[in-house]
N, C-alpha and C positions, 0 to 999 in steps of 0.2 A: 555307483556306490556312494553312500552318503559321506560327506566331509565331516568326520567325527569331531565335533567341537569339544567334547568333554572326556572322551575315552570310553572304551567298551564296557567298563565296569560301572558306568554312570548312567545307564539307559533306563532304569526302572520307571522313571517318570517322563519318558519320551514316548512318542508314537512308535509302534513296532517298526523295526527296520530303519529308523531314522534317528537323528540327534535333535529333533524338534521337540521342545518341551510341550507336554499336554497342556492345552490352554482353553480358557472359557469361550474363546472365539472359534475354536476348532479349526484353526489355521494349520495347514500341514506342511508348509514350506518355510524355510528360514527367512526368505525374502519377505513373504507376506507378514510373518509374525513380527519381524524387525520394523517394517513400515507401520503396522498397527500400533506396536509398542511406542514408537516415537511420537505418533499423533496423540495417543491417549495420555502419554507422559506429559506432553506439552500442555494439554488442556488441564490435567490434574495439577501440575506444578503451578500453573497460573492462579490456582485457588489457594495455594499455601501462603500463609502469612508468617512473617518473621516472628520468632519466639526468643525469649531471653533465657539465660541459664537458670537452673542447671540443665545440662544435656546428659543423655545416657543411652544405653542400648535401647531403651524404650522409645527414645526420640527417633533413632534409626528405624525401629520397627513401625512407628506411626507414619513416618514419611514413606517408607516402602509400601505400606498398606495403601496409602493414598494414591501413590503412583501406579500400583499394579493390581488393585482390587478388581478391576474390570478385565484383567488379562489372566491372572492365575488364582486358583482357589487357595493357594498357600501364601498369598501376599501378606507380608508382615510377620511371617513365621520364620524362626531360625532353621536353617537347613539341617537335615539329619543324615545327609548322604555325603560321603567323602568325595571331593571333586578335585580335578586338576585341569589346567589348560597348558598343553604342550608339556614342558618339563617342570612347570610350576605347580606344585601340589599345595593346596591351601590347608589351613588349620583343620585339624580333626574336629568333627562336630562336638565331641565331648569337651573341648576346651574353648569353644567360641565365646560363650558368655563370659568366662573368666578373663580371656584375653582382651575382649572389647571393653569390658567394665574397667579393667586395669588402665587402659588408655584414657577413658573418661575421668577416672579418679585422678590421674596425673594432671589432666587439664584443670580439674576443679582445684587441685592443690596449687596450681600455678595461677589461680584467680582468673581462669578462662582467658589468659593472655591480655587482660585489659590494660596493663601498663607497659606492654612490650613495644619496643621500637619496631619500625617496619622490617628491618633486616632480621631482628631476632624472631619476629612473628613468622616470617617466610620460612626460616630454617626449622623452627619448631613445628609449625603446621605441616610442612612437608614430611618430617619424620613421623608425626602422629598419623597423618593420612595413610602413609605407607604401611604402618603397623596394623591399622584397622583393615586395610585392604587385604593383607595377608590372612587375617582372620576370616574374611569373606563370609559374613554371617548369613547371606541369602543365596539361594540356588541360582538366581539371576538378578540383575539390576543393582548390583552393589555400587558401581561407580556413580550412577545417577543419584542414588540415595545418599551416598557419602557427600557428593558435591553440594547438595542442598543443605545438609547439616553443617558442613564446613563453611558454607556461605553464612549461616546464622552465626557461627563462631567468629568468623572474620569481621562481620558487620558489628557484632557485639563488642569486639576488641577495638572498634573505632575506625575501621578501614573499608574503603569501597572494594568491590570484587566484580570482575567480569570474566567469564569463562570463554568468551567467544574466540579468543586468540589461539585456542588449542583444539585440535581435531581429535577424533577417536583414536587414531593410530598413535598420536603423541601421548595420550593418556596411557594406552596399553604399554607402549615402550617404556615410559617412565615408571610404571608400576612393576614391570618385569625387572628393571634395574634395581628398584627399591627392594624387591623380594630377595635379591642377592646382596643386599647391604650397600648399594650405591644410590644414595639419595639425591645426587646432583641433578639428574633430569627432572625430578619432582620439584626440587628447589627452583630450577629454571622456570618451570611452569608457574609456580606460585609467584615468582618474581614478576612474570609477565601479567598475571591475572590480578594480583593485589595492587590496588591503586593508592591514591592519596589518603592521608588521614582525614576522616570526615570532619574533624575539627578545623581543618585548614580550608575547607570548601566554602565558597560564598553562597549563601542562600538568599 
């Protein structure tokens, strides 16, 4: 029996009898699809260049399209299916655009955090990341897409960023806690990943 990743009501875009998303590579096992995704994402991400504000839902969509256009026909498209993982039920498709744009509007009003201290940046970015994750705008690949856009945001705010100290399980656990209103695990992650102010570095 398939290990149901998304739930029985979420299978219309999966191969019959499985929880593997229909993909352009026609890979039928989760292991093969995960491996192909990781490789293709790495190649695609290397081609992305830093961009300055303003950022928006369109930025997320552009990054997602770049990362996944060789894997899924719907790369860059907002999901239309209600999904959940375990007991975590993500934002209804009808409200995704509103909720995501609300977060970007708040960041714009805050000047994209450009004058924030490191501690203030860590706490605010953790909260905002968690809120966008709950919206979960895409069928798959939300975390990878968000991390690239938040890398832009953090670099633009004047700080270095390195995600390598956090593994997949750490991200998942932190996002689950954030979903239930506990931001501390995400705060801890960003505290590990956000480095020195770029203005303090020697070039």
